[in-house]
C-alpha positions in Angstrom: 116.5 103.6 94.4 119.1 103.0 97.5 118.3 106.5 98.8 115.0 106.5 98.2 114.4 103.3 100.4 116.9 105.0 103.5 114.2 105.8 105.0 111.5 103.3 104.8 114.2 100.9 105.7 115.4 102.6 108.9 112.1 102.6 109.8 111.4 99.0 109.5 114.7 97.9 111.4 116.0 96.7 108.1 118.7 93.6 109.0 120.1 91.1 106.6 122.3 87.8 106.7 124.8 86.3 103.8 124.6 82.8 103.0 127.6 81.4 100.4 127.7 84.6 98.9 131.5 84.7 98.9 131.1 82.3 95.9 129.6 84.5 93.7 132.2 86.9 91.7 131.4 90.6 92.4 130.8 91.0 88.8 129.4 87.9 87.9 125.7 87.8 86.4 123.5 85.7 88.5 119.9 85.5 88.8 118.5 86.5 91.5 115.0 85.3 93.2 113.0 86.6 96.0 109.6 86.1 97.6 107.0 88.9 97.1 105.3 89.8 99.8 105.0 93.8 99.2 107.2 96.9 97.8 109.4 96.4 100.5 110.7 93.5 98.8 112.5 95.8 96.0 113.7 98.6 98.3 115.6 95.9 100.5 116.8 94.6 97.0 117.9 98.0 96.4 119.6 98.3 99.8 121.8 95.2 99.5 122.5 95.2 95.5 123.3 98.8 94.7 126.7 98.2 93.9 125.6 95.9 91.2 124.2 96.3 87.7 120.9 94.6 87.7 117.8 94.6 85.6 113.8 94.2 87.3 111.6 91.7 86.1 108.0 94.2 86.1 104.7 93.7 85.4 103.9 94.9 82.1 101.3 97.3 83.4 103.3 99.1 85.8 105.2 100.6 82.3 102.3 102.0 81.5 103.0 106.1 81.0 106.1 106.2 82.5 108.3 103.5 80.3 110.9 105.7 80.3 111.2 105.8 83.8 110.7 101.6 84.3 113.5 101.6 81.4 115.8 103.7 83.4 115.3 101.6 86.6 116.4 98.7 84.2 113.0 97.2 84.6 111.8 94.4 81.6 108.2 94.4 81.2 106.3 90.7 81.6 102.8 89.3 81.4 101.7 87.6 84.4 100.8 84.0 84.2 101.1 84.1 80.3 103.9 82.2 78.1 106.2 85.1 77.7 109.0 84.4 75.1 110.0 87.9 75.0 110.3 88.3 78.6 113.0 84.8 78.3 115.0 86.6 75.3 114.8 90.0 77.2 116.3 87.9 80.3 119.2 86.1 78.1 120.1 89.4 77.0 120.7 90.9 80.0 122.9 87.8 81.3 124.3 87.0 78.1 125.0 90.4 76.3 125.1 92.9 79.0 126.4 90.8 81.5 124.5 91.9 83.8 122.3 90.0 86.9 118.3 89.8 86.7 115.9 90.3 90.0 112.7 88.4 89.2 109.9 87.5 91.5 108.6 84.1 90.3 105.5 84.2 92.2 104.1 86.5 89.5 102.3 88.4 92.3 102.0 89.7 96.1 101.1 86.7 98.5 97.5 87.1 99.5 97.2 84.6 102.4 100.9 84.9 103.4 102.3 81.7 102.2 103.6 80.6 98.4 102.0 81.0 95.7 102.4 78.4 93.1 105.5 78.4 90.8 105.3 77.8 87.4 106.6 74.3 86.4 108.6 76.1 83.4 110.8 77.8 86.4 113.0 74.9 86.1 113.9 74.7 82.2 114.4 78.6 82.4 117.4 77.9 84.7 118.9 75.5 82.3 118.3 78.2 79.4 120.1 81.0 81.7 123.2 78.7 83.2 124.1 81.5 85.2 124.5 80.9 89.1 121.3 81.6 91.3 120.7 83.4 94.6 117.6 83.3 96.8 116.3 86.1 98.7 113.8 85.4 102.1 112.5 88.0 103.5 110.6 87.9 107.0 108.2 90.2 108.5 107.7 92.6 105.3 104.1 90.8 104.8 103.3 91.6 108.3 104.5 95.0 107.5 102.7 95.8 104.4 100.1 93.3 103.6 97.8 93.7 100.7 94.7 92.9 102.0 95.5 95.6 105.1 95.2 98.5 101.9 99.2 98.7 102.1 99.0 100.4 105.5 102.4 100.3 106.9 102.7 98.5 110.5 105.8 98.7 113.1 107.1 95.2 112.4 111.1 94.7 111.9 111.7 93.2 108.6 114.8 91.2 108.0 116.3 89.3 104.8 118.5 86.0 104.2 120.5 86.1 101.1 121.6 82.7 99.4 123.7 81.5 96.8 121.5 78.7 96.4 122.8 77.2 92.5 125.9 77.5 90.4 126.2 77.3 86.9 127.3 73.5 87.3 124.7 72.4 89.8 122.1 73.6 87.5 124.2 71.6 84.6 124.0 68.4 86.8 120.7 68.5 88.0 117.4 67.9 86.3 114.3 70.0 85.5 112.3 68.2 88.2 115.4 68.4 90.7 115.5 72.2 90.1 111.6 72.3 90.4 111.9 70.4 93.6 114.7 72.4 95.0 112.6 75.9 94.5 109.7 74.4 95.8 111.2 73.9 98.8 112.8 77.4 98.9 109.2 78.9 98.4 107.5 77.1 101.1 106.7 79.5 104.0 103.5 80.7 106.2 104.1 84.3 107.3 101.5 83.9 110.4 103.3 80.7 111.3 106.3 82.3 111.4 104.6 85.4 113.4 103.6 83.4 115.9 106.6 80.8 116.3 109.0 83.8 116.8 106.6 86.1 119.1 106.3 88.6 116.9 103.8 91.6 117.4 101.3 93.5 115.5 100.0 96.1 117.5 97.9 98.2 115.0 94.2 98.6 115.9 93.3 98.3 112.3 95.1 95.3 111.8 91.9 93.1 110.6 90.9 95.4 108.1 90.1 93.9 104.5 91.3 90.6 105.9 87.5 89.2 104.2 89.5 90.0 100.8 91.3 86.7 101.9 89.1 84.7 104.5 85.6 85.3 102.0 83.7 81.8 103.9 82.7 82.1 106.8 83.5 78.3 108.4 80.7 78.1 110.6 77.8 78.7 108.3 79.7 78.1 105.1 78.0 81.3 103.3 80.2 83.8 101.1 79.9 87.2 100.5 78.9 87.6 104.0 82.4 88.3 106.0 83.1 91.6 107.4 86.0 93.7 109.1 86.5 96.1 111.7 89.4 97.2 113.6 90.7 93.6 114.9 87.8 91.8 114.6 86.7 89.7 111.2 82.9 88.3 111.5 80.1 86.9 109.6 77.0 89.2 109.5 74.9 85.9 108.4 75.3 83.8 111.5 77.0 86.3 113.5 80.2 84.2 114.0 82.8 86.3 115.0 87.0 86.0 115.1 89.2 88.8 116.9 92.7 88.9 115.0 95.4 88.7 118.1 98.7 90.9 118.2 100.6 87.5 117.5 98.4 86.9 114.4 96.4 84.1 115.9 92.3 84.4 115.0 90.3 83.8 118.6 86.6 82.9 118.1 84.7 86.1 120.1 81.1 85.7 119.2 80.4 87.7 122.2 82.2 90.9 120.5 79.5 93.6 119.6 79.6 95.2 116.0 77.0 96.4 113.9 77.1 93.7 111.9 76.4 91.6 115.3 73.9 93.4 116.4 71.7 92.4 113.4 72.0 89.5 113.8 68.4 87.5 116.2 69.8 85.6 119.1 67.7 82.3 117.5 70.2 82.7 114.7 73.1 82.8 117.1 71.9 80.1 118.9 71.4 77.8 115.6 74.7 79.2 114.1 76.4 77.5 117.5 74.6 74.2 116.6 76.1 74.5 112.9 79.1 75.7 114.2 79.9 72.0 116.1 78.1 70.0 113.0 80.8 72.0 111.0 83.7 71.3 113.4 83.8 67.5 112.3 84.0 68.3 108.9 86.7 70.9 108.9 89.2 67.9 111.0 92.9 68.6 110.1 92.2 72.6 109.8 93.3 75.0 112.4 91.0 78.1 111.7 92.8 80.3 114.4 95.8 80.7 111.2 94.7 82.6 108.5 96.4 80.2 106.1 94.7 77.4 107.3 91.2 79.1 106.9 92.6 79.8 103.1 93.7 76.5 102.5 90.1 75.1 103.8 88.6 77.8 101.3 90.7 76.2 98.2 89.7 73.0 99.5 86.0 74.0 99.0 86.4 75.5 95.8 87.9 72.4 94.3 84.9 70.4 96.0 82.3 72.9 94.1 84.5 72.4 90.7 84.4 68.5 91.1 80.8 69.2 92.0 80.1 71.0 89.0 78.8 73.6 91.3 81.1 76.5 90.7 80.2 78.9 88.1 80.8 82.6 88.3 78.7 85.4 85.7 79.2 89.0 86.7 79.1 92.3 85.1 82.6 94.2 84.9 84.3 97.1 84.5 86.9 96.8 81.5 90.3 98.1 81.2 92.5 96.8 78.3 96.3 97.3 78.2 97.5 96.8 74.7 100.7 98.9 74.7 102.2 101.1 77.2 101.1 104.4 76.2 97.9 104.0 78.4 95.2 102.4 80.2 92.1 101.8 78.0 89.3 102.0 79.8 86.3 100.2 77.1 83.5 99.7 78.8 81.3 97.5 80.4 81.3 93.7 79.5 80.3 90.2 81.7 83.0 87.7 82.4 81.9 84.3 82.9 84.1 81.8 84.4 83.7 78.0 84.2 85.5 74.5 83.9 85.4 75.9 80.3 87.6 78.9 81.9 87.1 82.4 81.1 84.5 84.1 78.6 84.8 88.3 78.4 81.6 89.6 76.3 80.7 93.4 76.5 81.3 96.8 74.6 78.2 96.9 73.0 78.5 93.3 71.3 82.6 93.9 70.2 84.5 92.0 72.9 84.3 88.6 73.1 87.2 86.8 74.2 87.3 83.3 75.5 90.6 82.0 77.6 90.6 78.1 78.1 90.8 77.0 81.9 94.5 74.9 80.7 95.7 78.8 79.3 98.0 79.3 82.8 98.4 77.3 86.3 97.5 81.0 88.1 95.5 83.8 87.3 96.5 87.5 87.6 94.3 89.0 90.2 94.4 92.0 92.7 93.7 94.1 95.4 92.8 98.1 95.0 94.5 97.8 91.8 96.1 101.2 91.2 93.8 102.4 93.7 90.8 101.7 91.1 89.6 98.3 92.5 90.0 94.8 93.3 90.2 92.8 89.6 91.1 89.9 87.7 93.3 90.0 84.7 93.1 87.6 82.0 94.5 87.9 77.9 97.4 87.5 75.3 100.2 88.6 74.6 99.0 91.5 72.3 96.2 92.4 74.8 94.8 92.1 78.7 91.7 92.9 80.1 91.5 94.3 83.4 88.0 92.8 84.7 86.6 94.8 88.1 83.5 93.4 89.7 80.4 95.9 89.9 79.6 93.8 92.9 82.1 94.9 95.0 81.1 91.1 97.3 82.7 88.9 94.7 86.1 87.7 95.7 88.6 87.8 93.4 91.0 85.4 95.2 88.6 82.7 94.9 88.4 83.0 91.4 92.2 82.8 91.5 92.1 79.8 93.7 89.5 78.4 91.1 91.2 79.2 88.0 94.5 77.1 89.8 92.3 74.3 90.8 90.7 74.3 87.2 94.1 73.9 85.7 95.6 70.9 87.8 92.1 69.6 86.9 92.8 70.1 83.0 96.1 69.1 82.8 96.8 65.5 84.4 99.0 65.1 86.6 101.2 62.7 84.6 101.6 65.0 81.9 102.7 67.8 84.3 105.6 65.7 85.8 106.5 64.5 82.6 107.3 68.2 81.4 109.0 68.8 84.9 111.4 65.7 84.3 112.1 66.8 81.2 
């Protein structure tokens, strides 16, 4: 892994710094926690710890058709956003019986918007159970070098990692689950877009905005969805004509005078109406800075939350379905219909043979992905026994919104006082 990663890390001028790592014994097993931005993360880890025995927690679908290779690399299969007791037992086995360290990405998915993905409240409990030192690895530049929305096309951005000895076994024993979760929440609080501007990092590639509509799916001017389009360095609304250019510093600059195929189809009257609408909407959007991708995405989350509160959120779409029930293959099982509402998910199809319900209380988040194995954008639901990967037939359906809705519905279904009491245990 170290050898295979060498060229890529050289290309991105990789550097790193260590904080307190002298506290970790040479052969002492520990839990490595790392933020997840791109595949570069695994290359970084392979470079830093090639002299240490370790296992990697990896999504189950990554084993399909190549189980021997994944296991030979020390990978442990995991089911994303599903209560996975076998995974916990496997980690304990690695730490305690094999004396091996374990690498885990607790966010469980690549960041969509360049900020941290929510962590499960169970992480603090797991630290208590594992009872080994915790090392935190935070990357800077990896997101901008290889962002998921941009089709994983690599850009010329330097990458740095900070490796910090975060918690000793004694620290974990002496702290409550709530305190441990607060420490982790702080460590996983970052905004790659703000970091870019504050540090003067330039992304000069002429395709840097392409695919950004997967993240910024709702126009803040006219409020419509499924109308955002991107090309080159621009993202625009095909409905009202509002256009933004993504600067080299990561800032979005409103530029409605830009020309594009989408803009050409918008009449002068519609543009004037959009300008008036923009003034009205600006008052409603107080507190959001739309020059940041991350703040735009935060606004979209709040809009989803509002839809749910008003009983307006509802998704009912035709999908193609792939099922994973073992490590031999991903099975194309046919077409179906996916419904998402305040009650959770309902998936039916396969000529009446499939009928699956998943409650909104099932998970704090959702496995959603762009370009999943180059097939398409998808959302995944399911159980320990079988997982269903649903690919919307309508390519304008935004899987990021479905994930946001899942997270907000979970918060409503599990009262704050109950979640707080769980963390305090």
